[in-house]
Biopython code that builds the backbone (N, CA, C, O; Angstrom):
import numpy as np
from Bio.PDB.StructureBuilder import StructureBuilder

atoms = [
    (1, "MET", "N", (108.597, 78.253, 108.199)),
    (1, "MET", "CA", (107.475, 79.110, 107.858)),
    (1, "MET", "C", (106.525, 79.228, 109.034)),
    (1, "MET", "O", (106.365, 78.289, 109.814)),
    (2, "ASN", "N", (105.909, 80.364, 109.154)),
    (2, "ASN", "CA", (104.925, 80.589, 110.196)),
    (2, "ASN", "C", (103.656, 79.817, 109.849)),
    (2, "ASN", "O", (103.053, 80.039, 108.799)),
    (3, "LYS", "N", (103.257, 78.912, 110.733)),
    (3, "LYS", "CA", (102.095, 78.055, 110.469)),
    (3, "LYS", "C", (100.780, 78.831, 110.465)),
    (3, "LYS", "O", (99.800, 78.359, 109.890)),
    (4, "GLY", "N", (100.730, 79.994, 111.083)),
    (4, "GLY", "CA", (99.502, 80.772, 111.134)),
    (4, "GLY", "C", (99.195, 81.530, 109.857)),
    (4, "GLY", "O", (98.100, 82.070, 109.700)),
    (5, "LEU", "N", (100.155, 81.573, 108.943)),
    (5, "LEU", "CA", (99.968, 82.309, 107.704)),
    (5, "LEU", "C", (99.589, 81.366, 106.568)),
    (5, "LEU", "O", (99.935, 80.185, 106.592)),
    (6, "ASN", "N", (98.890, 81.882, 105.590)),
    (6, "ASN", "CA", (98.467, 81.110, 104.431)),
    (6, "ASN", "C", (99.473, 81.338, 103.302)),
    (6, "ASN", "O", (99.426, 82.358, 102.615)),
    (7, "TYR", "N", (100.372, 80.389, 103.122)),
    (7, "TYR", "CA", (101.381, 80.493, 102.068)),
    (7, "TYR", "C", (100.855, 79.898, 100.777)),
    (7, "TYR", "O", (100.111, 78.917, 100.787)),
    (8, "THR", "N", (101.248, 80.502, 99.670)),
    (8, "THR", "CA", (100.920, 79.959, 98.359)),
    (8, "THR", "C", (102.156, 80.076, 97.480)),
    (8, "THR", "O", (102.919, 81.035, 97.592)),
    (9, "ASP", "N", (102.345, 79.111, 96.620)),
    (9, "ASP", "CA", (103.506, 79.118, 95.743)),
    (9, "ASP", "C", (103.329, 80.177, 94.655)),
    (9, "ASP", "O", (102.250, 80.330, 94.084)),
    (10, "ILE", "N", (104.391, 80.886, 94.388)),
    (10, "ILE", "CA", (104.343, 81.954, 93.381)),
    (10, "ILE", "C", (103.942, 81.420, 92.007)),
    (10, "ILE", "O", (103.398, 82.159, 91.186)),
    (11, "GLU", "N", (104.209, 80.148, 91.760)),
    (11, "GLU", "CA", (103.853, 79.552, 90.465)),
    (11, "GLU", "C", (102.343, 79.600, 90.209)),
    (11, "GLU", "O", (101.910, 79.558, 89.057)),
    (12, "LYS", "N", (101.550, 79.687, 91.266)),
    (12, "LYS", "CA", (100.092, 79.765, 91.101)),
    (12, "LYS", "C", (99.657, 81.083, 90.478)),
    (12, "LYS", "O", (98.499, 81.235, 90.089)),
    (13, "LEU", "N", (100.580, 82.035, 90.381)),
    (13, "LEU", "CA", (100.269, 83.316, 89.742)),
    (13, "LEU", "C", (100.391, 83.246, 88.227)),
    (13, "LEU", "O", (99.951, 84.152, 87.519)),
    (14, "ARG", "N", (100.987, 82.170, 87.736)),
    (14, "ARG", "CA", (101.119, 82.026, 86.272)),
    (14, "ARG", "C", (99.737, 81.985, 85.628)),
    (14, "ARG", "O", (98.795, 81.408, 86.172)),
    (15, "GLY", "N", (99.642, 82.599, 84.479)),
    (15, "GLY", "CA", (98.393, 82.599, 83.733)),
    (15, "GLY", "C", (97.479, 83.771, 84.049)),
    (15, "GLY", "O", (96.468, 83.973, 83.377)),
    (16, "ILE", "N", (97.829, 84.542, 85.069)),
    (16, "ILE", "CA", (97.002, 85.708, 85.398)),
    (16, "ILE", "C", (97.413, 86.865, 84.499)),
    (16, "ILE", "O", (98.599, 87.129, 84.301)),
    (17, "LYS", "N", (96.424, 87.539, 83.967)),
    (17, "LYS", "CA", (96.662, 88.664, 83.057)),
    (17, "LYS", "C", (96.005, 89.914, 83.637)),
    (17, "LYS", "O", (94.788, 89.964, 83.821)),
    (18, "ILE", "N", (96.824, 90.915, 83.920)),
    (18, "ILE", "CA", (96.296, 92.236, 84.252)),
    (18, "ILE", "C", (96.344, 93.064, 82.967)),
    (18, "ILE", "O", (95.327, 93.592, 82.516)),
    (19, "LEU", "N", (97.537, 93.169, 82.388)),
    (19, "LEU", "CA", (97.703, 93.848, 81.101)),
    (19, "LEU", "C", (98.136, 92.878, 80.002)),
    (19, "LEU", "O", (97.753, 93.031, 78.842)),
    (20, "TYR", "N", (98.936, 91.882, 80.377)),
    (20, "TYR", "CA", (99.357, 90.848, 79.422)),
    (20, "TYR", "C", (99.605, 89.552, 80.198)),
    (20, "TYR", "O", (99.799, 89.584, 81.414)),
    (21, "GLU", "N", (99.599, 88.437, 79.511)),
    (21, "GLU", "CA", (99.727, 87.120, 80.133)),
    (21, "GLU", "C", (100.959, 87.033, 81.033)),
    (21, "GLU", "O", (102.064, 87.392, 80.627)),
    (22, "ASP", "N", (100.758, 86.560, 82.237)),
    (22, "ASP", "CA", (101.809, 86.340, 83.238)),
    (22, "ASP", "C", (102.449, 87.618, 83.780)),
    (22, "ASP", "O", (103.481, 87.549, 84.447)),
    (23, "ASP", "N", (101.858, 88.781, 83.509)),
    (23, "ASP", "CA", (102.478, 90.017, 83.989)),
    (23, "ASP", "C", (102.531, 90.086, 85.510)),
    (23, "ASP", "O", (103.516, 90.562, 86.074)),
    (24, "PHE", "N", (101.487, 89.618, 86.177)),
    (24, "PHE", "CA", (101.485, 89.680, 87.643)),
    (24, "PHE", "C", (102.532, 88.734, 88.230)),
    (24, "PHE", "O", (103.201, 89.083, 89.202)),
    (25, "TYR", "N", (102.678, 87.559, 87.658)),
    (25, "TYR", "CA", (103.702, 86.599, 88.081)),
    (25, "TYR", "C", (105.098, 87.198, 87.923)),
    (25, "TYR", "O", (105.914, 87.139, 88.843)),
    (26, "GLU", "N", (105.364, 87.773, 86.754)),
    (26, "GLU", "CA", (106.674, 88.371, 86.492)),
    (26, "GLU", "C", (106.946, 89.526, 87.452)),
    (26, "GLU", "O", (108.057, 89.667, 87.962)),
    (27, "TYR", "N", (105.943, 90.339, 87.693)),
    (27, "TYR", "CA", (106.095, 91.469, 88.601)),
    (27, "TYR", "C", (106.367, 90.978, 90.023)),
    (27, "TYR", "O", (107.231, 91.519, 90.713)),
    (28, "ALA", "N", (105.637, 89.961, 90.459)),
    (28, "ALA", "CA", (105.838, 89.409, 91.807)),
    (28, "ALA", "C", (107.264, 88.897, 91.970)),
    (28, "ALA", "O", (107.869, 89.083, 93.026)),
    (29, "LYS", "N", (107.808, 88.255, 90.937)),
    (29, "LYS", "CA", (109.193, 87.773, 91.012)),
    (29, "LYS", "C", (110.155, 88.932, 91.224)),
    (29, "LYS", "O", (111.077, 88.830, 92.033)),
    (30, "VAL", "N", (109.954, 90.023, 90.515)),
    (30, "VAL", "CA", (110.825, 91.191, 90.656)),
    (30, "VAL", "C", (110.710, 91.775, 92.064)),
    (30, "VAL", "O", (111.722, 92.111, 92.680)),
    (31, "VAL", "N", (109.489, 91.896, 92.572)),
    (31, "VAL", "CA", (109.288, 92.437, 93.922)),
    (31, "VAL", "C", (110.033, 91.583, 94.940)),
    (31, "VAL", "O", (110.721, 92.116, 95.810)),
    (32, "ILE", "N", (109.904, 90.266, 94.839)),
    (32, "ILE", "CA", (110.559, 89.367, 95.787)),
    (32, "ILE", "C", (112.078, 89.454, 95.660)),
    (32, "ILE", "O", (112.783, 89.459, 96.670)),
    (33, "LYS", "N", (112.583, 89.523, 94.440)),
    (33, "LYS", "CA", (114.030, 89.635, 94.256)),
    (33, "LYS", "C", (114.555, 90.948, 94.839)),
    (33, "LYS", "O", (115.644, 90.978, 95.413)),
    (34, "ILE", "N", (113.799, 92.019, 94.697)),
    (34, "ILE", "CA", (114.207, 93.296, 95.291)),
    (34, "ILE", "C", (114.196, 93.187, 96.810)),
    (34, "ILE", "O", (115.111, 93.678, 97.472)),
    (35, "MET", "N", (113.174, 92.550, 97.367)),
    (35, "MET", "CA", (113.108, 92.367, 98.819)),
    (35, "MET", "C", (114.297, 91.537, 99.307)),
    (35, "MET", "O", (114.889, 91.843, 100.342)),
    (36, "ASP", "N", (114.641, 90.493, 98.562)),
    (36, "ASP", "CA", (115.798, 89.671, 98.932)),
    (36, "ASP", "C", (117.093, 90.470, 98.827)),
    (36, "ASP", "O", (117.970, 90.353, 99.683)),
    (37, "GLY", "N", (117.211, 91.279, 97.781)),
    (37, "GLY", "CA", (118.388, 92.129, 97.628)),
    (37, "GLY", "C", (118.527, 93.106, 98.777)),
    (37, "GLY", "O", (119.631, 93.354, 99.264)),
    (38, "TYR", "N", (117.408, 93.659, 99.208)),
    (38, "TYR", "CA", (117.440, 94.571, 100.349)),
    (38, "TYR", "C", (117.839, 93.822, 101.617)),
    (38, "TYR", "O", (118.549, 94.361, 102.466)),
    (39, "GLY", "N", (117.380, 92.579, 101.742)),
    (39, "GLY", "CA", (117.783, 91.752, 102.877)),
    (39, "GLY", "C", (119.285, 91.528, 102.897)),
    (39, "GLY", "O", (119.903, 91.557, 103.961)),
    (40, "MET", "N", (119.882, 91.302, 101.721)),
    (40, "MET", "CA", (121.348, 91.149, 101.648)),
    (40, "MET", "C", (122.036, 92.444, 102.051)),
    (40, "MET", "O", (123.041, 92.423, 102.763)),
    (41, "TYR", "N", (121.500, 93.565, 101.600)),
    (41, "TYR", "CA", (122.042, 94.862, 101.987)),
    (41, "TYR", "C", (121.985, 95.031, 103.504)),
    (41, "TYR", "O", (122.955, 95.469, 104.122)),
    (42, "GLN", "N", (120.841, 94.682, 104.103)),
    (42, "GLN", "CA", (120.693, 94.788, 105.560)),
    (42, "GLN", "C", (121.738, 93.933, 106.282)),
    (42, "GLN", "O", (122.338, 94.373, 107.263)),
    (43, "ARG", "N", (121.950, 92.702, 105.787)),
    (43, "ARG", "CA", (122.952, 91.834, 106.410)),
    (43, "ARG", "C", (124.323, 92.481, 106.361)),
    (43, "ARG", "O", (125.068, 92.438, 107.340)),
    (44, "GLU", "N", (124.656, 93.075, 105.237)),
    (44, "GLU", "CA", (125.951, 93.744, 105.094)),
    (44, "GLU", "C", (126.092, 94.899, 106.078)),
    (44, "GLU", "O", (127.196, 95.201, 106.529)),
    (45, "GLN", "N", (124.982, 95.540, 106.408)),
    (45, "GLN", "CA", (124.993, 96.669, 107.340)),
    (45, "GLN", "C", (124.856, 96.214, 108.785)),
    (45, "GLN", "O", (124.912, 97.037, 109.699)),
    (46, "GLY", "N", (124.675, 94.909, 109.005)),
    (46, "GLY", "CA", (124.489, 94.384, 110.349)),
    (46, "GLY", "C", (123.108, 94.668, 110.912)),
    (46, "GLY", "O", (122.928, 94.662, 112.130)),
    (47, "GLU", "N", (122.128, 94.914, 110.052)),
    (47, "GLU", "CA", (120.782, 95.285, 110.489)),
    (47, "GLU", "C", (119.724, 94.254, 110.098)),
    (47, "GLU", "O", (118.530, 94.520, 110.241)),
    (48, "TYR", "N", (120.125, 93.120, 109.622)),
    (48, "TYR", "CA", (119.179, 92.138, 109.088)),
    (48, "TYR", "C", (118.288, 91.583, 110.186)),
    (48, "TYR", "O", (118.780, 91.143, 111.225)),
    (49, "ILE", "N", (116.970, 91.600, 109.961)),
    (49, "ILE", "CA", (116.037, 91.102, 110.974)),
    (49, "ILE", "C", (115.226, 89.910, 110.481)),
    (49, "ILE", "O", (114.362, 89.427, 111.213)),
    (50, "GLY", "N", (115.467, 89.425, 109.284)),
    (50, "GLY", "CA", (114.749, 88.252, 108.774)),
    (50, "GLY", "C", (114.320, 88.439, 107.341)),
    (50, "GLY", "O", (114.423, 89.530, 106.780)),
    (51, "THR", "N", (113.841, 87.368, 106.759)),
    (51, "THR", "CA", (113.388, 87.387, 105.375)),
    (51, "THR", "C", (111.937, 87.820, 105.313)),
    (51, "THR", "O", (111.080, 87.250, 105.989)),
    (52, "ALA", "N", (111.666, 88.817, 104.511)),
    (52, "ALA", "CA", (110.299, 89.319, 104.343)),
    (52, "ALA", "C", (109.694, 88.712, 103.081)),
    (52, "ALA", "O", (110.374, 88.564, 102.066)),
    (53, "ARG", "N", (108.441, 88.370, 103.153)),
    (53, "ARG", "CA", (107.707, 87.872, 102.002)),
    (53, "ARG", "C", (106.426, 88.668, 101.870)),
    (53, "ARG", "O", (105.730, 88.893, 102.859)),
    (54, "PRO", "N", (106.105, 89.100, 100.649)),
    (54, "PRO", "CA", (104.894, 89.900, 100.455)),
    (54, "PRO", "C", (103.640, 89.039, 100.380)),
    (54, "PRO", "O", (103.699, 87.847, 100.080)),
    (55, "THR", "N", (102.526, 89.661, 100.654)),
    (55, "THR", "CA", (101.240, 89.010, 100.413)),
    (55, "THR", "C", (100.830, 89.292, 98.970)),
    (55, "THR", "O", (101.373, 90.182, 98.316)),
    (56, "VAL", "N", (99.869, 88.522, 98.495)),
    (56, "VAL", "CA", (99.317, 88.771, 97.159)),
    (56, "VAL", "C", (98.751, 90.189, 97.111)),
    (56, "VAL", "O", (98.925, 90.896, 96.118)),
    (57, "TYR", "N", (98.074, 90.605, 98.182)),
    (57, "TYR", "CA", (97.515, 91.957, 98.246)),
    (57, "TYR", "C", (98.620, 93.015, 98.153)),
    (57, "TYR", "O", (98.477, 94.012, 97.445)),
    (58, "GLY", "N", (99.716, 92.787, 98.872)),
    (58, "GLY", "CA", (100.824, 93.739, 98.837)),
    (58, "GLY", "C", (101.399, 93.901, 97.441)),
    (58, "GLY", "O", (101.696, 95.016, 97.012)),
    (59, "VAL", "N", (101.556, 92.789, 96.733)),
    (59, "VAL", "CA", (102.072, 92.861, 95.360)),
    (59, "VAL", "C", (101.037, 93.525, 94.448)),
    (59, "VAL", "O", (101.403, 94.277, 93.545)),
    (60, "ALA", "N", (99.749, 93.253, 94.677)),
    (60, "ALA", "CA", (98.695, 93.886, 93.867)),
    (60, "ALA", "C", (98.744, 95.407, 94.021)),
    (60, "ALA", "O", (98.607, 96.138, 93.040)),
    (61, "ARG", "N", (98.941, 95.878, 95.254)),
    (61, "ARG", "CA", (99.038, 97.327, 95.490)),
    (61, "ARG", "C", (100.250, 97.917, 94.783)),
    (61, "ARG", "O", (100.161, 98.980, 94.169)),
    (62, "LYS", "N", (101.381, 97.227, 94.870)),
    (62, "LYS", "CA", (102.598, 97.708, 94.207)),
    (62, "LYS", "C", (102.417, 97.720, 92.687)),
    (62, "LYS", "O", (102.837, 98.662, 92.014)),
    (63, "PHE", "N", (101.792, 96.672, 92.154)),
    (63, "PHE", "CA", (101.551, 96.593, 90.715)),
    (63, "PHE", "C", (100.698, 97.766, 90.259)),
    (63, "PHE", "O", (101.024, 98.440, 89.282)),
    (64, "ALA", "N", (99.607, 98.004, 90.972)),
    (64, "ALA", "CA", (98.718, 99.108, 90.618)),
    (64, "ALA", "C", (99.432, 100.444, 90.751)),
    (64, "ALA", "O", (99.218, 101.343, 89.938)),
    (65, "SER", "N", (100.273, 100.582, 91.763)),
    (65, "SER", "CA", (101.019, 101.820, 91.967)),
    (65, "SER", "C", (101.985, 102.063, 90.817)),
    (65, "SER", "O", (102.172, 103.202, 90.387)),
    (66, "THR", "N", (102.592, 101.003, 90.324)),
    (66, "THR", "CA", (103.522, 101.127, 89.205)),
    (66, "THR", "C", (102.795, 101.618, 87.954)),
    (66, "THR", "O", (103.350, 102.377, 87.161)),
    (67, "ALA", "N", (101.559, 101.181, 87.790)),
    (67, "ALA", "CA", (100.773, 101.562, 86.613)),
    (67, "ALA", "C", (99.605, 102.458, 87.014)),
    (67, "ALA", "O", (98.508, 102.330, 86.468)),
    (68, "ASN", "N", (99.834, 103.359, 87.961)),
    (68, "ASN", "CA", (98.737, 104.117, 88.570)),
    (68, "ASN", "C", (97.959, 105.007, 87.610)),
    (68, "ASN", "O", (96.903, 105.519, 87.982)),
    (69, "LEU", "N", (98.429, 105.202, 86.426)),
    (69, "LEU", "CA", (97.659, 105.988, 85.465)),
    (69, "LEU", "C", (96.518, 105.179, 84.879)),
    (69, "LEU", "O", (95.636, 105.733, 84.223)),
    (70, "TYR", "N", (96.526, 103.876, 85.109)),
    (70, "TYR", "CA", (95.588, 102.999, 84.431)),
    (70, "TYR", "C", (94.498, 102.424, 85.324)),
    (70, "TYR", "O", (93.341, 102.352, 84.910)),
    (71, "PHE", "N", (94.845, 102.011, 86.544)),
    (71, "PHE", "CA", (93.855, 101.359, 87.395)),
    (71, "PHE", "C", (94.285, 101.358, 88.854)),
    (71, "PHE", "O", (95.425, 101.685, 89.182)),
    (72, "SER", "N", (93.351, 100.985, 89.724)),
    (72, "SER", "CA", (93.590, 100.996, 91.162)),
    (72, "SER", "C", (94.024, 99.625, 91.667)),
    (72, "SER", "O", (93.954, 98.631, 90.944)),
    (73, "GLY", "N", (94.471, 99.588, 92.913)),
    (73, "GLY", "CA", (94.805, 98.324, 93.558)),
    (73, "GLY", "C", (93.593, 97.419, 93.651)),
    (73, "GLY", "O", (93.716, 96.200, 93.529)),
    (74, "LYS", "N", (92.418, 98.006, 93.867)),
    (74, "LYS", "CA", (91.185, 97.221, 93.939)),
    (74, "LYS", "C", (90.920, 96.510, 92.612)),
    (74, "LYS", "O", (90.488, 95.358, 92.606)),
    (75, "TYR", "N", (91.169, 97.171, 91.515)),
    (75, "TYR", "CA", (90.986, 96.555, 90.197)),
    (75, "TYR", "C", (91.869, 95.320, 90.060)),
    (75, "TYR", "O", (91.409, 94.271, 89.608)),
    (76, "VAL", "N", (93.132, 95.444, 90.447)),
    (76, "VAL", "CA", (94.064, 94.308, 90.362)),
    (76, "VAL", "C", (93.599, 93.197, 91.299)),
    (76, "VAL", "O", (93.569, 92.032, 90.903)),
    (77, "LEU", "N", (93.239, 93.536, 92.526)),
    (77, "LEU", "CA", (92.794, 92.536, 93.488)),
    (77, "LEU", "C", (91.519, 91.842, 93.013)),
    (77, "LEU", "O", (91.364, 90.639, 93.224)),
    (78, "ASP", "N", (90.616, 92.564, 92.384)),
    (78, "ASP", "CA", (89.396, 91.946, 91.846)),
    (78, "ASP", "C", (89.731, 90.882, 90.803)),
    (78, "ASP", "O", (89.094, 89.830, 90.770)),
    (79, "ILE", "N", (90.712, 91.142, 89.962)),
    (79, "ILE", "CA", (91.145, 90.145, 88.978)),
    (79, "ILE", "C", (91.735, 88.928, 89.689)),
    (79, "ILE", "O", (91.453, 87.788, 89.320)),
    (80, "LEU", "N", (92.550, 89.178, 90.704)),
    (80, "LEU", "CA", (93.156, 88.075, 91.451)),
    (80, "LEU", "C", (92.101, 87.241, 92.168)),
    (80, "LEU", "O", (92.236, 86.021, 92.259)),
    (81, "LYS", "N", (91.060, 87.879, 92.675)),
    (81, "LYS", "CA", (89.987, 87.141, 93.347)),
    (81, "LYS", "C", (89.274, 86.214, 92.376)),
    (81, "LYS", "O", (88.832, 85.134, 92.768)),
    (82, "LYS", "N", (89.157, 86.616, 91.120)),
    (82, "LYS", "CA", (88.550, 85.744, 90.103)),
    (82, "LYS", "C", (89.387, 84.487, 89.877)),
    (82, "LYS", "O", (88.889, 83.486, 89.362)),
    (83, "HIS", "N", (90.656, 84.544, 90.263)),
    (83, "HIS", "CA", (91.554, 83.394, 90.142)),
    (83, "HIS", "C", (91.674, 82.638, 91.467)),
    (83, "HIS", "O", (92.527, 81.762, 91.611)),
    (84, "GLY", "N", (90.820, 82.977, 92.427)),
    (84, "GLY", "CA", (90.761, 82.240, 93.677)),
    (84, "GLY", "C", (91.612, 82.768, 94.820)),
    (84, "GLY", "O", (91.708, 82.119, 95.861)),
    (85, "PHE", "N", (92.227, 83.920, 94.654)),
    (85, "PHE", "CA", (93.050, 84.501, 95.721)),
    (85, "PHE", "C", (92.218, 85.418, 96.599)),
    (85, "PHE", "O", (91.289, 86.075, 96.129)),
    (86, "THR", "N", (92.562, 85.456, 97.884)),
    (86, "THR", "CA", (91.901, 86.381, 98.797)),
    (86, "THR", "C", (92.709, 87.665, 98.938)),
    (86, "THR", "O", (92.173, 88.715, 99.292)),
    (87, "GLY", "N", (93.993, 87.568, 98.659)),
    (87, "GLY", "CA", (94.903, 88.699, 98.853)),
    (87, "GLY", "C", (95.749, 88.523, 100.088)),
    (87, "GLY", "O", (96.787, 89.171, 100.224)),
    (88, "LYS", "N", (95.325, 87.655, 100.999)),
    (88, "LYS", "CA", (96.033, 87.446, 102.257)),
    (88, "LYS", "C", (97.170, 86.421, 102.143)),
    (88, "LYS", "O", (97.966, 86.273, 103.070)),
    (89, "GLU", "N", (97.242, 85.730, 101.032)),
    (89, "GLU", "CA", (98.254, 84.694, 100.862)),
    (89, "GLU", "C", (99.664, 85.309, 100.863)),
    (89, "GLU", "O", (99.908, 86.345, 100.245)),
    (90, "VAL", "N", (100.561, 84.653, 101.559)),
    (90, "VAL", "CA", (101.969, 85.055, 101.564)),
    (90, "VAL", "C", (102.646, 84.260, 100.461)),
    (90, "VAL", "O", (102.487, 83.042, 100.374)),
    (91, "LEU", "N", (103.402, 84.956, 99.618)),
    (91, "LEU", "CA", (104.030, 84.273, 98.483)),
    (91, "LEU", "C", (105.241, 83.468, 98.924)),
    (91, "LEU", "O", (106.172, 83.999, 99.529)),
    (92, "ASN", "N", (105.215, 82.205, 98.617)),
    (92, "ASN", "CA", (106.293, 81.274, 98.886)),
    (92, "ASN", "C", (107.096, 81.139, 97.595)),
    (92, "ASN", "O", (106.522, 80.940, 96.524)),
    (93, "ILE", "N", (108.404, 81.246, 97.692)),
    (93, "ILE", "CA", (109.228, 81.206, 96.494)),
    (93, "ILE", "C", (110.227, 80.067, 96.515)),
    (93, "ILE", "O", (111.317, 80.196, 95.958)),
    (94, "GLU", "N", (109.879, 78.947, 97.150)),
    (94, "GLU", "CA", (110.776, 77.810, 97.150)),
    (94, "GLU", "C", (111.115, 77.465, 95.705)),
    (94, "GLU", "O", (110.227, 77.253, 94.879)),
    (95, "GLY", "N", (112.396, 77.411, 95.416)),
    (95, "GLY", "CA", (112.834, 77.013, 94.083)),
    (95, "GLY", "C", (112.798, 78.112, 93.040)),
    (95, "GLY", "O", (113.084, 77.845, 91.873)),
    (96, "LEU", "N", (112.456, 79.345, 93.417)),
    (96, "LEU", "CA", (112.445, 80.423, 92.436)),
    (96, "LEU", "C", (113.857, 80.730, 92.016)),
    (96, "LEU", "O", (114.718, 80.990, 92.857)),
    (97, "GLY", "N", (114.106, 80.702, 90.725)),
    (97, "GLY", "CA", (115.465, 80.950, 90.219)),
    (97, "GLY", "C", (115.719, 82.370, 89.871)),
    (97, "GLY", "O", (116.818, 82.712, 89.436)),
]
sb = StructureBuilder()
sb.init_structure("model")
sb.init_model(0)
sb.init_chain("A")
sb.init_seg("    ")
for serial, (resi, resn, name, xyz) in enumerate(atoms, 1):
    if name == "N":
        sb.init_residue(resn, " ", resi, " ")
    sb.init_atom(name, np.array(xyz, "f"), 0.0, 1.0, " ", f" {name:<3s}", serial, name[0])
structure = sb.get_structure()
């Protein structure tokens, strides 16, 4: 891991509610799995350049975009800040099944 980045375990997202309990955690897992799947695709194409991990802010933007009829990325990030996140944290998924 890059020592200059602020990593946080994805499990710390449990208990956060945007629309329903743990929705942000569940969404983050899907985003990471899609990113990993794309990484496997890149490897198959001989274009793989490394494993990408999203920031909390990046997932918040994607979450808001998915539900863009309801609220903005700022709204989601404001909720996350109430849970102690800055948005700059890189999600660590050690042990994610």
